[in-house]
C-alpha positions, 0 to 999 in steps of 0.5 A: 767790718759786719755787725755781730749779732752773736758769735758766727752770727751776722746781719742780716744786710750782710748777708753776701760780702764780696770780697775779689772774685769770691762771693760768700753768702749766708744762706742760713740767715733769716731764710727758714727751711721751707723756703730754702727747700723750696728754692723757687720764686720767694728765695730767688727773690731774696737772693736776687735783692741781695745781689742786687745791693752789692751790685752784682747782676744775676748774669753776673753771678757766674763769674765769682765763686760762691761760698755758702758756709751754713754755720748754725744750721742743719742744712742739708744737701737735699735742702740745698739741691733746689737753690742749687739747680737754680744756680747752675741752670738758671745763672749758669754757675759753674758747679766748681765755683759752687762751695759748701760748708756743712755743718750736718752730716754730708757725704760730700764725695758724692756730690756735684759741687765741692763741699766739706763737713764739719758736723763737730763745728756747733760746740762752738756755739755760742761760747758755751764751753769757755763760759761753763769752764770759767765756773770750774765746778766740782763735777764729781760732788755735785749732788743728784737731786733728780734722775733725768734732765731734758731741756727744750727751749723751744716748743713744737708740736713733737717736743710736746708730744715727747713731754706729754709722754715723758710726764705719763711715764716717769714723775715728775718729781724726778725730772728737771724739764724746759718747754717753751722757754725762748719766749716765743708763744706757743698754739694752744694745741702745743699747750694742751699737750703738756697740761695741766703742768704750765706753759712754758715749763720754767726751771731756772727762769721765765725766757732763756734767750739766745745768750743766756742759752749758753751762759747759765749761771746756776748749777740746776741742770747739772743735778741728774745722771741722765741726760735726755738730749732733744736735737734740733732737727726733726721729722716730726715738725714742719720747717725744721731741719731734718738732717743728720745736725749734732748741735751744742746740746749733744756736747753740753750733755757730755761735758756735763758728765751725764749719762745721754739718750737722744731724741733725734733723727735716726743715725745720729747716736752713730755718728756722736759715737764716730768721733769717738764718744762712750754712748754706754750702748751697755746701758742703754741697749745699744740706742737700738731706737737710733736705726727706727726710721719710723718717728712716733715708733722711735719717740716711744722707744725713747721713751720707753727706754729713758722710764726704765733707767728712771726706774731705778733707785740707784742711779747715783751709784750707777754714776759713780760706778762709771765716772772713768767713761763720764770723764772720759767724754767730758775730756773729749770735749776739751779736746775737741774745743781746744783742737777743732777750730783750726782743723775747721779754719784748713778745711773752709781756706782749703775749700775757697782755694780750691784745694779739694 
């Protein structure tokens, strides 16, 4: 049995698992976005070493069915493409033997290999929802002490610029904001972006590790009606995913009965809308920023939208007015959490056994 680091995460030593004629390869584990996209010497060397550990020679790869389950990462078909070409043209693996499970949004019907896309999959990341239910929170009675919550555990240039613009437009006392609380030090450049605010910007504890970020033991993050969801994918930061990748950050905001606005890649809000969630188009001007391709322009639009909302004095009243809609979203989160796993399992098993 592989060593469990976190739910859904396996040790690097078990990145490749062979079961008869099927090989499961955790391409997402400890392989950066930049290395994967290049798909060249470094990635090929890693892959070859992993194969050799399991006694698979390069000229034998074509004899196996390869399952690439991309699990908690936003790897896109474009990210995977160079590695796919390596498998097909260098190792002679038939396209039909390359089978991929995307967590990012993908139109798998146009791909040259069998694949499925499971964009609601990260609702299970870190088992955060099970932990949240354990507290039996009375969401309707939580006091609204602030107007906006914006959580950015990982610091970056893009997120630093977003924080800088929010701090310039919105009273800091109206915001619950974290920045750089993942325990990784940031560059001087990034720290300067939020100065004179301290780095890291802390609400609950100096470091929210991979476990604690999903197991919150307080209600501070819930005490604002508006949640600016800063998603994982970015067009500005290096070595990050650029796909439409809906993570637990989105699902948490909806479960926390908050009005959501997103700082993400274009098209993400529309995919959340397709899942059946109320994104409050009537309040947020249809999330017009979701169609803006330029990331800096989109950042400006998002900050202006959030700033305008925060100028209102009646956000707590707005929450009461639209309570049933917020409740609908929270109920849909529960429904997806309770039912989607079977759908995911069937899709992955179908892919493994050639039912596609």
